[in-house]
MARKEKOL-716440 format. One line per field, with one value per residue (C-alpha): residue in three letters; chain; x, y, z. Coordinates in steps of 0.2 Angstrom, whole numbers. Layout:
N
r = ALA|...;
c = A|...;
x = X|...;
y = Y|...;
z = Z|...;
***
This chain:
409
r = UNK|UNK|UNK|UNK|UNK|UNK|UNK|UNK|UNK|UNK|UNK|UNK|UNK|UNK|UNK|UNK|UNK|UNK|UNK|UNK|UNK|UNK|UNK|UNK|UNK|UNK|UNK|UNK|UNK|UNK|UNK|UNK|UNK|UNK|UNK|UNK|UNK|UNK|UNK|UNK|UNK|UNK|UNK|UNK|UNK|UNK|UNK|UNK|UNK|UNK|UNK|UNK|UNK|UNK|UNK|UNK|UNK|UNK|UNK|UNK|UNK|UNK|UNK|UNK|UNK|UNK|UNK|UNK|UNK|UNK|UNK|UNK|UNK|UNK|UNK|UNK|UNK|UNK|UNK|UNK|UNK|UNK|UNK|UNK|UNK|UNK|UNK|UNK|UNK|UNK|UNK|UNK|UNK|UNK|UNK|UNK|UNK|UNK|UNK|UNK|UNK|UNK|UNK|UNK|UNK|UNK|UNK|UNK|UNK|UNK|UNK|UNK|UNK|UNK|UNK|UNK|UNK|UNK|UNK|UNK|UNK|UNK|UNK|UNK|UNK|UNK|UNK|UNK|UNK|UNK|UNK|UNK|UNK|UNK|UNK|UNK|UNK|UNK|UNK|UNK|UNK|UNK|UNK|UNK|UNK|UNK|UNK|UNK|UNK|UNK|UNK|UNK|UNK|UNK|UNK|UNK|UNK|UNK|UNK|UNK|UNK|UNK|UNK|UNK|UNK|UNK|UNK|UNK|UNK|UNK|UNK|UNK|UNK|UNK|UNK|UNK|UNK|UNK|UNK|UNK|UNK|UNK|UNK|UNK|UNK|UNK|UNK|UNK|UNK|UNK|UNK|UNK|UNK|UNK|UNK|UNK|UNK|UNK|UNK|UNK|UNK|UNK|UNK|UNK|UNK|UNK|UNK|UNK|UNK|UNK|UNK|UNK|UNK|UNK|UNK|UNK|UNK|UNK|UNK|UNK|UNK|UNK|UNK|UNK|UNK|UNK|UNK|UNK|UNK|UNK|UNK|UNK|UNK|UNK|UNK|UNK|UNK|UNK|UNK|UNK|UNK|UNK|UNK|UNK|UNK|UNK|UNK|UNK|UNK|UNK|UNK|UNK|UNK|UNK|UNK|UNK|UNK|UNK|UNK|UNK|UNK|UNK|UNK|UNK|UNK|UNK|UNK|UNK|UNK|UNK|UNK|UNK|UNK|UNK|UNK|UNK|UNK|UNK|UNK|UNK|UNK|UNK|UNK|UNK|UNK|UNK|UNK|UNK|UNK|UNK|UNK|UNK|UNK|UNK|UNK|UNK|UNK|UNK|UNK|UNK|UNK|UNK|UNK|UNK|UNK|UNK|UNK|UNK|UNK|UNK|UNK|UNK|UNK|UNK|UNK|UNK|UNK|UNK|UNK|UNK|UNK|UNK|UNK|UNK|UNK|UNK|UNK|UNK|UNK|UNK|UNK|UNK|UNK|UNK|UNK|UNK|UNK|UNK|UNK|UNK|UNK|UNK|UNK|UNK|UNK|UNK|UNK|UNK|UNK|UNK|UNK|UNK|UNK|UNK|UNK|UNK|UNK|UNK|UNK|UNK|UNK|UNK|UNK|UNK|UNK|UNK|UNK|UNK|UNK|UNK|UNK|UNK|UNK|UNK|UNK|UNK|UNK|UNK|UNK|UNK|UNK|UNK|UNK|UNK|UNK|UNK|UNK|UNK|UNK|UNK|UNK|UNK|UNK|UNK|UNK|UNK|UNK|UNK|UNK|UNK|UNK|UNK|UNK|UNK|UNK|UNK|UNK|UNK|UNK;
c = A|A|A|A|A|A|A|A|A|A|A|A|A|A|A|A|A|A|A|A|A|A|A|A|A|A|A|A|A|A|A|A|A|A|A|A|A|A|A|A|A|A|A|A|A|A|A|A|A|A|A|A|A|A|A|A|A|A|A|A|A|A|A|A|A|A|A|A|A|A|A|A|A|A|A|A|A|A|A|A|A|A|A|A|A|A|A|A|A|A|A|A|A|A|A|A|A|A|A|A|A|A|A|A|A|A|A|A|A|A|A|A|A|A|A|A|A|A|A|A|A|A|A|A|A|A|A|A|A|A|A|A|A|A|A|A|A|A|A|A|A|A|A|A|A|A|A|A|A|A|A|A|A|A|A|A|A|A|A|A|A|A|A|A|A|A|A|A|A|A|A|A|A|A|A|A|A|A|A|A|A|A|A|A|A|A|A|A|A|A|A|A|A|A|A|A|A|A|A|A|A|A|A|A|A|A|A|A|A|A|A|A|A|A|A|A|A|A|A|A|A|A|A|A|A|A|A|A|A|A|A|A|A|A|A|A|A|A|A|A|A|A|A|A|A|A|A|A|A|A|A|A|A|A|A|A|A|A|A|A|A|A|A|A|A|A|A|A|A|A|A|A|A|A|A|A|A|A|A|A|A|A|A|A|A|A|A|A|A|A|A|A|A|A|A|A|A|A|A|A|A|A|A|A|A|A|A|A|A|A|A|A|A|A|A|A|A|A|A|A|A|A|A|A|A|A|A|A|A|A|A|A|A|A|A|A|A|A|A|A|A|A|A|A|A|A|A|A|A|A|A|A|A|A|A|A|A|A|A|A|A|A|A|A|A|A|A|A|A|A|A|A|A|A|A|A|A|A|A|A|A|A|A|A|A|A|A|A|A|A|A|A|A|A|A|A|A|A|A|A|A|A|A|A|A|A|A|A|A;
x = -678|-691|-691|-690|-686|-671|-680|-683|-701|-711|-716|-734|-745|-746|-728|-726|-739|-730|-713|-721|-730|-714|-704|-717|-715|-733|-738|-751|-763|-760|-761|-777|-785|-781|-789|-804|-799|-795|-777|-781|-786|-770|-760|-769|-766|-747|-745|-755|-769|-781|-781|-782|-794|-804|-798|-808|-798|-782|-784|-788|-773|-762|-769|-764|-747|-745|-742|-751|-761|-750|-736|-745|-749|-732|-728|-738|-741|-723|-722|-725|-728|-739|-730|-732|-739|-738|-721|-725|-741|-732|-720|-734|-742|-726|-724|-742|-740|-727|-732|-716|-718|-715|-697|-691|-682|-674|-655|-653|-654|-672|-679|-686|-705|-702|-692|-706|-719|-709|-708|-726|-731|-720|-728|-746|-740|-735|-751|-762|-751|-755|-738|-743|-727|-717|-729|-728|-709|-710|-724|-715|-701|-713|-724|-710|-701|-717|-721|-703|-705|-711|-707|-722|-720|-706|-710|-727|-732|-735|-731|-749|-752|-738|-745|-762|-755|-745|-759|-772|-761|-758|-776|-781|-768|-773|-791|-785|-776|-791|-783|-799|-795|-777|-784|-796|-782|-772|-787|-791|-773|-776|-791|-782|-767|-780|-785|-797|-792|-808|-799|-787|-801|-811|-796|-794|-813|-812|-800|-810|-826|-817|-810|-827|-836|-823|-827|-846|-850|-859|-869|-854|-845|-859|-859|-841|-841|-857|-850|-834|-845|-854|-838|-832|-848|-846|-828|-835|-848|-837|-820|-812|-802|-813|-812|-811|-827|-817|-815|-834|-839|-827|-835|-852|-848|-841|-857|-867|-857|-859|-878|-879|-870|-884|-897|-903|-909|-917|-901|-891|-902|-901|-882|-879|-890|-882|-864|-870|-875|-859|-849|-859|-851|-834|-823|-814|-801|-794|-793|-781|-782|-772|-769|-784|-796|-802|-819|-829|-844|-835|-831|-849|-855|-843|-850|-868|-862|-856|-871|-883|-873|-873|-892|-894|-898|-884|-892|-892|-874|-867|-877|-870|-853|-852|-857|-844|-830|-833|-827|-810|-812|-811|-793|-788|-792|-778|-773|-777|-795|-798|-792|-801|-817|-815|-812|-828|-839|-835|-848|-862|-857|-856|-873|-880|-873|-860|-843|-835|-837|-831|-816|-812|-814|-801|-789|-791|-788|-772|-765|-769|-762|-756|-753|-772|-775|-759|-761|-779|-789|-805|-797|-793|-810|-817|-805|-809|-828|-824|-814|-829|-838|-837|-822|-815|-805|-786|-781|-791|-783|-765|-770|-776|-759|-750|-758|-757|-775|-780|-797|-810|-819;
y = -826|-837|-841|-830|-812|-803|-800|-819|-818|-828|-820|-814|-824|-810|-809|-827|-827|-813|-823|-839|-830|-821|-838|-845|-830|-824|-806|-800|-799|-817|-823|-813|-821|-839|-836|-826|-811|-793|-787|-774|-788|-798|-782|-778|-796|-796|-779|-785|-773|-787|-803|-820|-827|-840|-858|-859|-844|-850|-867|-858|-847|-862|-872|-858|-857|-876|-878|-886|-874|-878|-870|-853|-856|-863|-848|-852|-870|-874|-863|-876|-894|-905|-915|-934|-936|-956|-957|-944|-953|-970|-962|-956|-973|-982|-970|-973|-992|-993|-1001|-1001|-995|-976|-973|-990|-982|-968|-967|-951|-941|-939|-921|-916|-913|-894|-896|-907|-894|-881|-892|-896|-878|-874|-888|-881|-864|-871|-880|-864|-855|-869|-876|-894|-901|-894|-902|-919|-919|-915|-927|-944|-939|-929|-944|-956|-944|-939|-957|-960|-945|-951|-936|-931|-912|-900|-881|-877|-892|-910|-925|-929|-912|-914|-931|-923|-909|-921|-934|-921|-912|-929|-933|-916|-917|-935|-930|-917|-930|-942|-955|-956|-972|-967|-950|-959|-969|-954|-945|-960|-959|-941|-946|-959|-947|-934|-945|-937|-919|-911|-898|-910|-922|-908|-903|-922|-923|-909|-920|-936|-928|-923|-940|-948|-936|-941|-959|-954|-958|-942|-948|-954|-938|-928|-938|-937|-918|-915|-927|-917|-901|-909|-913|-895|-889|-900|-894|-876|-880|-890|-888|-892|-878|-866|-867|-854|-852|-855|-874|-876|-866|-876|-892|-886|-882|-899|-906|-895|-901|-919|-916|-908|-924|-934|-923|-918|-900|-897|-902|-891|-876|-878|-881|-866|-854|-860|-857|-840|-835|-840|-831|-815|-812|-818|-805|-814|-800|-805|-823|-831|-849|-860|-878|-878|-870|-853|-845|-830|-824|-825|-844|-847|-839|-850|-865|-859|-859|-877|-884|-875|-883|-900|-899|-895|-876|-870|-853|-849|-856|-845|-830|-833|-836|-820|-810|-820|-817|-799|-792|-788|-803|-815|-810|-812|-831|-843|-846|-865|-861|-849|-860|-875|-865|-859|-877|-883|-869|-874|-888|-875|-864|-880|-886|-868|-870|-857|-865|-848|-844|-861|-859|-841|-849|-862|-850|-839|-853|-857|-839|-841|-858|-867|-884|-885|-886|-895|-909|-912|-925|-914|-900|-910|-917|-899|-893|-908|-903|-885|-891|-901|-885|-876|-864|-863|-847|-847|-845|-861|-870|-865|-871|-888|-889|-886|-900|-912|-911|-909|-903|-916|-919;
z = -1203|-1194|-1175|-1161|-1163|-1155|-1139|-1137|-1140|-1153|-1169|-1170|-1182|-1194|-1197|-1198|-1212|-1221|-1220|-1227|-1241|-1246|-1246|-1258|-1270|-1268|-1268|-1256|-1271|-1277|-1259|-1256|-1272|-1266|-1249|-1256|-1246|-1251|-1252|-1239|-1227|-1230|-1227|-1210|-1204|-1209|-1200|-1184|-1187|-1189|-1178|-1185|-1171|-1179|-1183|-1199|-1206|-1200|-1208|-1225|-1223|-1218|-1233|-1245|-1238|-1239|-1220|-1206|-1195|-1180|-1189|-1188|-1170|-1165|-1155|-1140|-1144|-1140|-1125|-1111|-1116|-1105|-1092|-1090|-1072|-1073|-1064|-1051|-1047|-1046|-1033|-1022|-1024|-1018|-1003|-998|-1000|-987|-971|-960|-943|-941|-935|-941|-956|-946|-948|-939|-955|-956|-955|-938|-936|-937|-953|-961|-955|-965|-980|-980|-978|-993|-1003|-998|-1004|-1021|-1022|-1019|-1032|-1045|-1046|-1047|-1054|-1040|-1027|-1036|-1035|-1016|-1011|-1011|-1000|-989|-987|-983|-971|-962|-958|-951|-939|-922|-911|-901|-903|-909|-908|-914|-924|-918|-928|-930|-937|-950|-955|-958|-968|-979|-982|-985|-998|-1007|-1007|-1015|-1028|-1032|-1034|-1047|-1057|-1058|-1045|-1034|-1026|-1021|-1015|-1004|-996|-993|-985|-974|-968|-964|-954|-944|-940|-934|-919|-907|-912|-919|-929|-937|-940|-948|-959|-964|-968|-981|-991|-987|-994|-1010|-1012|-1009|-1021|-1034|-1031|-1034|-1016|-1013|-998|-989|-993|-985|-970|-968|-969|-958|-945|-944|-942|-928|-918|-921|-913|-898|-896|-896|-883|-872|-866|-882|-892|-902|-921|-934|-945|-960|-957|-953|-968|-979|-973|-976|-994|-996|-989|-1001|-1016|-1011|-1009|-1026|-1033|-1026|-1034|-1016|-1020|-1003|-993|-1005|-1002|-983|-983|-994|-984|-968|-976|-982|-965|-958|-972|-969|-952|-958|-967|-980|-982|-966|-970|-981|-988|-976|-982|-993|-981|-987|-983|-986|-996|-1013|-1010|-1005|-1021|-1031|-1022|-1026|-1044|-1044|-1034|-1047|-1061|-1054|-1051|-1069|-1068|-1079|-1082|-1064|-1062|-1076|-1068|-1051|-1058|-1067|-1052|-1041|-1052|-1056|-1039|-1032|-1020|-1034|-1038|-1020|-1021|-1023|-1041|-1039|-1033|-1047|-1061|-1055|-1054|-1072|-1078|-1068|-1076|-1094|-1092|-1089|-1104|-1115|-1109|-1113|-1131|-1128|-1132|-1135|-1116|-1112|-1122|-1114|-1097|-1101|-1109|-1093|-1082|-1092|-1089|-1070|-1066|-1082|-1073|-1069|-1088|-1093|-1080|-1076|-1085|-1082|-1091|-1106|-1106|-1106|-1119|-1131|-1129|-1134|-1149|-1155|-1158|-1174|-1177|-1160|-1157|-1161|-1143|-1139|-1153|-1147|-1130|-1137|-1147|-1131|-1121|-1136|-1142|-1159|-1166|-1167|-1183;
***
């Protein structure tokens, strides 16, 4: 029978070929003659000894069987259909569009600041693990509830800190979804909530710089990041609280990425080297990403990869990428960070004329954090470019079918 086997797993493509061939009353020899292959080749495919890994061959086989290629690829293509983010974004937009005074909607049932801080932490954890749909479900209520919380401080988290956490998360998610204007609004709210606290303003500036880069305002993004670094330096030299190097390093990376977007190679070089010196004395094994702020030598190398790519040096970008992703520290990074980087690096592979490597990067990203591929416009754009190449691999075609893309002529 067709469909899932007894263990609930989809049939391998070879067994699906064998079943369709038998249903059409074709022997292996007749089928082999039709696709101009040997009987031995057909037998190996059907037994799983040989893999069907090229789209051109799959199309030939499907044509001889009288089915669409997606029928042969249906096992993984139906695994997790792409989600529609329009409604979720509209919910966030509605929450951000409210201008009632904080506390005016409180009916005694609103969560406390401490409860909101816990919820925000949970949402950030989901974000780092690449669970975008879960974050999208949480954000509208988080945004509304956090605005209606006016207690100055409960436990370890102040109301301002919770507002910064929630608005920053909204901004970074919206950047991923291609909603740059809305992301800028959320990041601006985070900056306002930070007030005069250098650390909270620095955290908000990370998201602000990302939103400004998405708006193609590289100079403004660089200024925002470096201004925040300056205020952190003043806090360390004065009576203000000392800041951990991770935040300063993250801001310097944002400034370097913004400089690269402006084509300012000199500024990129200076900023990356400054960041690398800071990372050299920072043991990334003892620092875990907290609310989107992770830092260490590996993250600096990933930033070096992206700045090289955006300055047009794709060969250098791929070289550094392979070095940075080849060590154990790469696997310690949050799933969201790894998948996002793999999506970004596809541009370098494609510009070097290596669509196979670009396809492998996207397929790997999908295994790490599927929502990064399924929901992000940037991922769909990259996947479309790979599909335009000749004979994309079967796993790339499955992924394209999953997100609703078809091979481009």
